[in-house]
N, C-alpha and C positions, 0 to 999 in steps of 0.2 A: 806395897808390893815391891819386891826387890827388882832393881834395874837389871836389864839384860846385859850380858857380857859384851864388851867392846872388843871387836876383832880388827886387826890391821887389814888394809886392802890387799896385801900380798897373799893373804890366805884365801884360797879358792872358795868361793861360795858353793852352796848346795846346788845341785843340778836344777836347771830351770827349763821349763818347756820351750822357752824362746832361744835357748842356747844349745850348742852341740858340744857336750862334754865340758861346758864352762869356758871354753876358749874365746868365744865371741864376746861374752860379757866382759872378760878380762881385757880384751883388746879395745873395746869401747871405752871402758873406764880409764884405760891408759891414755887414750887419745884426748878425752875431755878433761883431764886433770893436769893440764900443763902448768897452771898457776899454783897447784897444790901438790906437795910431795907425797902426802899420805892422806888418803880419803878413808873416812870411817863409815862403816855400814852398821846400821842397827838392825838387829834381827828382832822382829816383832811378829808375833802370830797374827796381829790385827792389821799389819801393813804389808804391802808388797814392795819389793824393791824394783827400781826401773831407772831409765835415763832418757833425756830428751835429745833426740838426734836431729840436727839441722843439716839436711843434705845440701851439697854445694851446687848441684846442677839441676834443681827443680824449681826455678822461678820463685825462690823465696817462700815456697809453701812448706809448712811444718807438718810432719807426720808424727802424731802422738802415739807412743806405745804405752803399755801399762807401766807404771813407774817402776824403775829398777832401783832408784835411790830414793830415800826419803826427802821431804821438803827442805831439809837442811842443806842439801847439796845443790839447790836451784841457783843460788847466788854465783857459785863458781861456773855453772853451766851458762848463765846469761852473760857473764863477763867474757867467756870464750866466744859466744855468739856475736856480741857487739864488736869485738876486736877483728872479727873476720868479715864485717858488713861491707867495708869498702872493697875488699878483695872480691866478694861475690858480685858487687855492682859492676866492677870492671870486667869480670868474666861474662856477665850478662850482656854488656855492650859489645864485647867481642863476638858473642854468639849471634847477636842481631846483625852485626856487620857481616858476619860469615854467611848468615842466611840470605842477606841482600846480594852478596857476591855470587852465592850458589844460584839464586834466582836469576841473576843476569846471565850466568853461564848456561842455564837451562832454557833461555830464550825470552823470558819476560822482559829483560832489560832491552833487548833488541826491539821488542814490540813498543816499549815506551819511547825509544829513540825515533822509530818510524812515525808514531803518533805526533811527537813533538815536531818533526820535520813537516808533516802534513799541516799542522796548525800554523807553523811559520809561513808556509806557502799561501795559505788562505789569507793571512794577515797582509802579506805582500801584494796579493791580487786586489784586496780591498783598498789598500793604499794607492795602488796604481789607478784604480777606477776613480777614486776621489780626486786624485791629482789631474786625471784626464778631464773629468767633469768640471773641475775648477778652471782648468786651462781653457776649455771651450767657452765657459761662461765669461771668463775674463776677456777672451778674444772678442766675444760679442759686444761686451761693454766698451772695449777699446775701439771697435769699429764704429759703434754709435757715438762714442766721445769724439773720435776723429771726424765723423761726419758733421757733428755740431761745431767742433772747432773750425773745420773748413768753412762752414757756413758763416760763423761769426767773423772769421777773417775776411771772407768775401763781402759781408755786410760792412765791415770796417773800410775796406777798399772802395766799395760802392759809395759810402757816405763821404769818403775823402774826395773822390772825383767830383761829387756834386756839392761839395762844401761851399763854394762861392755863391751858389744859388740859395742854399739853406741859410747862410748868414744873412743874405738880403731879405729873405722871407721872414726869418726870425726877428730881424730888426723891425720890419713892418708890423709884425704881430704884437710886439711889446710897446711900440711907439705911436701907432696910428690912432688918431682920434675917431676913426670910423668903426672901430671895433669895440664892442661892449663885451668884455671878458668875464667869464665865470658868473653868469647870471643863474642863481639857484632856481631849479624847477621842481624840486622835491626834497624830502628830508633824509634820503638815503645817501651813503657815501658816493661821491662823484656825480651826484645829481645836479650838474651844472651844464650850461651851454654858452657858446660864444656867438654873438651877433655881428655880422659884417653888413654895414649899412652903406647905401650909395652916398655919393658926395652931396647930391641935391635930392631932397625928397619933396616933390611938388604934387604928390598924390599917392594913393595906395599902390604899393609896389608888390609884385609877385614875390613869393617866399619859397625857398628851397630848404626843407628840413633834411640835413645831411648827417648820416651816421657813418663814421670812419671805419676802416678795416683795421686789421692787426692780428689776424689768426685767433680771434676771441681771447687773446692773451695780452697783447700790447697796444690795443686800440686807445686812442687819445684824441680829444677834440681839436687839438692844435694841428693834427695831421691834415685837416681840411683847410688850412690857412691859405694855401696857394689857390685852391678853387674858390674860396670865399673872396679873396682879393680880386680875382679876375671877373667873377660874376657880378660883384658889386660895382665894377666899372661899367657894366651893362645894365645898370639900374635894377638889379635883382638882390633882394635881401637873402642872406644865407645864415642859417642857424646850425652850427655844428654841435650836435648833442653828444655829451659824454655819457658813459655808462660803466657799470661795474664789469671788470674783466675777470677771467679765471686766474687765480683761485678765489678772489674776493666774491665772486658770484658765478653761478652756472647759467645755462641758456635761459632758463625761466626768468632769472633776475635781469638778464640783459633785455629780454622782451618787455618786462615790466618797466624798466628804466626808459626804454625807447618810447613806449606808449605814453608814459607820464610826460616825457619831453614834448611829444607831439601834442598832447593835451594842453600843455602850457602855451604852445604857439597858437593853437586854434583859439584859445580864449584870451590871449594877451597880445598878440602880434600887432593889433591895431594901434596900440600905444607907441609902437616903434615905427609906425608908418607903413606897416604891411597890410596886405589885403587878405583877410581871413577866408575869403572864398577862392583864393588862388594860391593854395599851399601845395607844393610838390614834395613828395617823399622820395629821397634818394639815398642809396648806400653803395659803398665800394667794397668789393671782396667780402670779408666776413660781415662787414656792415650791410652789404646788399642782402645777405642771407637773413640777418637780424631784422632788417626793415621789412622783408617779404613775410617772415613769420609773424611779425607784429601786425601787419596789415590784414593778413588772412585770419589770424586769431581774433582780432577786434571785429572783423566782419561777422564771424560766427557768434560772438557775444551779442552783437547788435541784432542779429536775426532772432536769437533766443530771448531778446529783450531783457538782458541783464541790467539791473538797476544801477550798478556801479560805474557804468561807462560815462566818460566825461568829454568825449569828442566823437564825431561821426565820420564814417568812411566817406560819406558824400562831400566832406570838406576837402578831401584830397583830390586834386585835379588829375594827377597821374603819378605813377610810380616809375622811377628810373633805377635800374639795376646795372651797376658798372662792374663787370668782371666777377659776377657772383656765382655761387653754387646753390642749387635748390633741391637736389636729391642726394641726401647724405649717404644712403646705402650704396650708391655708386661711387662715392668719393672717399669713404673711410679708408679703404685699402690704398687708394691712390695717394691720399695724404700721408699714410704711413710710409710709403715708398719715397716720399719727398722729405721726410724728416719729422713730420708731426705724428708721433707714435699713436698707435691704435688705442692703447690704454689711456693715454692722456686725452685724446679726442673724445673717447667714450665718457671720461670723467666730466669733461666740459658739457657734453650733451646729456648728462644724467643717466648714463647706461645705454646699453644696446637696445633695450626695449623702447627707448624714447626717440630713436632715430626717425621713425615714421612720423611721429608727432611734430618733429622739427624739420620735416622735409615738405615744403609747400607743394612740390610736384606730386608726391605720393598722397598727401592729404586730399588734393583735388581729385585724384584718380580713384582712391579707395575708401575715403571716408563717406559713410552713408549720410544722407540728409544734408549734404554740403551744398547742394545746388542753389539754395536760396542765398547762402553767404557769397557764393561765387558770382551770383548775378548782380551784386551791388559793388563789386570791385571796380576801381577806376581803370583806365587804360594802362597797360603794362608795356614799358619800353625798355629793352635790354641792349646794352652796349658791351662789346667783347672784342678783344684782339685775337686773331687766329693763331698767333704764335705764343699764346699764354700757356705756360707750363705749370703755373701754380694751380690754376683751375681751368681745365680745358674749355674751349669755346663751345663744345657740344653741350655743356651744362645749360647755357642760355638757349641754345637751339631746341633742346628737348623740352625745356620748361615752356617756351613760347608755343610749341606745338601742342603741349598738354592744355595750356590755357585756351588756345583756339578751338580745341576739340570740345570744350564745354561752353563755348560762346563768349569767352572773354576777349576783348580787343587787345591783341598783343602784337608788338612789332620788334624786330631785331635790327641792330646795326653792327656789322662785323667790319673790322679794320685789318686789312691784309698785312701780315708780317709784324703786327704789334704785339708786344709782350704784356705781362701783367702790370708792369710799372710804366711802360711806354705811354699808355693813354692817360695816366694819372700823374706821373712825375716828370719823365724826361721831355715829353712833348710840350707841356706847359712851360718848363724851364727853357726850352729851345726858343720860345717866342714865335713871332710870325703867325702863320695860319695853322690852326689846330682843328682838324676835321671833326673830332669828337666834340670838342667845345662848341664849334659852330652848329653842329646838329642839335646839341642840347639847348643852346640859346634860341634856335629857330623854333623848337617845340614850345618853349616857355612863352615866347612872344608871338605865337601863331595867330592869335586873335587881336593883336595890338599893332595896328598899322604904324602908329607913331614910333613905337619901339623898334619895329622892323626897319623903319627908315633910318633911325639912328645907328642900328647895327650895320647897315650897308655902308655908312661913311666912317665907321669906327676905325681909328688908327690901328695898325698892326701891334700886337703885343711885343714888348721889348724882350730881348734875350737876357737870361740870367747867367748862363754857363756857356763857355766856348764849346764848339762842336766836337773837338777832339776829346774833351773830358766827358762829354755825353756819350761818345762812342765807347770809351774805356769803361764808363760806368755800366753801360748796357752789357758789355762783355763779361764783367765780373758779377753782375747782379745775381744774388741768391734766390730771387723771386721768379 
């Protein structure tokens, strides 16, 4: 078949339904043939002529018309399209920027600015709130820290003023042959006791089982050295029982240790010259509370006939409570105001739900079926200074009244103007006549005429610390 004639592009093509008199087609071909001087059109009855137009302002979308040129012209068209790609991308970015600017002028930008300002204001308020909260919490910790620092400084000054007496008592503790130190009474940590023996043992001597104080945290058996020394001079054996303190142990552990120490004395004190039928249980401050809880709990076990008991309440001649607290519900907030925080105190007492269990006064009043246990309690004698700010003297007064209301023999001795440490530290270091000490010895020797006769002619106790230093110590005492 003969090939169709080849016509130059300058010759106008036949009219097309897509053109108006052929001028549009000519202009299109003139535009798309920048890289080619002459384009050739093939006229074929079987093919249609056309061109691919790439609009410049329609987001790179191509609109395909029916072919104006045959496929042989596609290479030239694609070359022209690729060369203008970067130009179209730049024009598109300009258009986007223009739209953003128009959006700002129309008000959308102002709304975005306002929203951004509101968001910044919220962030600033949140930051101020956090800073304020942090400042308040920090100030609280600073106040607590300052209170503790002040108390430690006061304790340091207090110890410094009494240092001459402490040195003499410490020397006696480590050098005296009348002291049997660290006798084990159990297999738990700190299950040891110190025994203070009279110079001459010519018969069974009365025994005081003493539990020292220390806010349930710093108690130690050596704190009873001064009492042990002075009572042993009056022919009384003193056993200072050590026990686990918090956090090594909680209140239940302290009671268990005290009970085990008392059991050791009841079953072994005869070997050291003591009378197992004249054992007195005594505690000072927190030690008075521990001793009272131990005595009442053991009485309840004894009434229930628990098989594991190893000593009897009947072996205790009397209980001596020196500056103790016996109703913890009335004292927890007071201790908090004095520096022993509520959370720490509740941790020692195993939670708020255990406060009643470790409050002998409340147990006697509210515990059902406790009448039988109360009936076997020994006489309760309470000593307290009226100027005691660590544990108010009302604690002893209300406890005695509660005991008397259920038929227990209870007696109180109040010392006018005496503080928490006066009756236990300053007065013994002062020497001479100590009223609390004389009352204690008189009760222990009540049925021993020979001992009472010796007490009447006993020389006055010697002074350990000058009066001026005792006065200064009392002034700065944190207790």
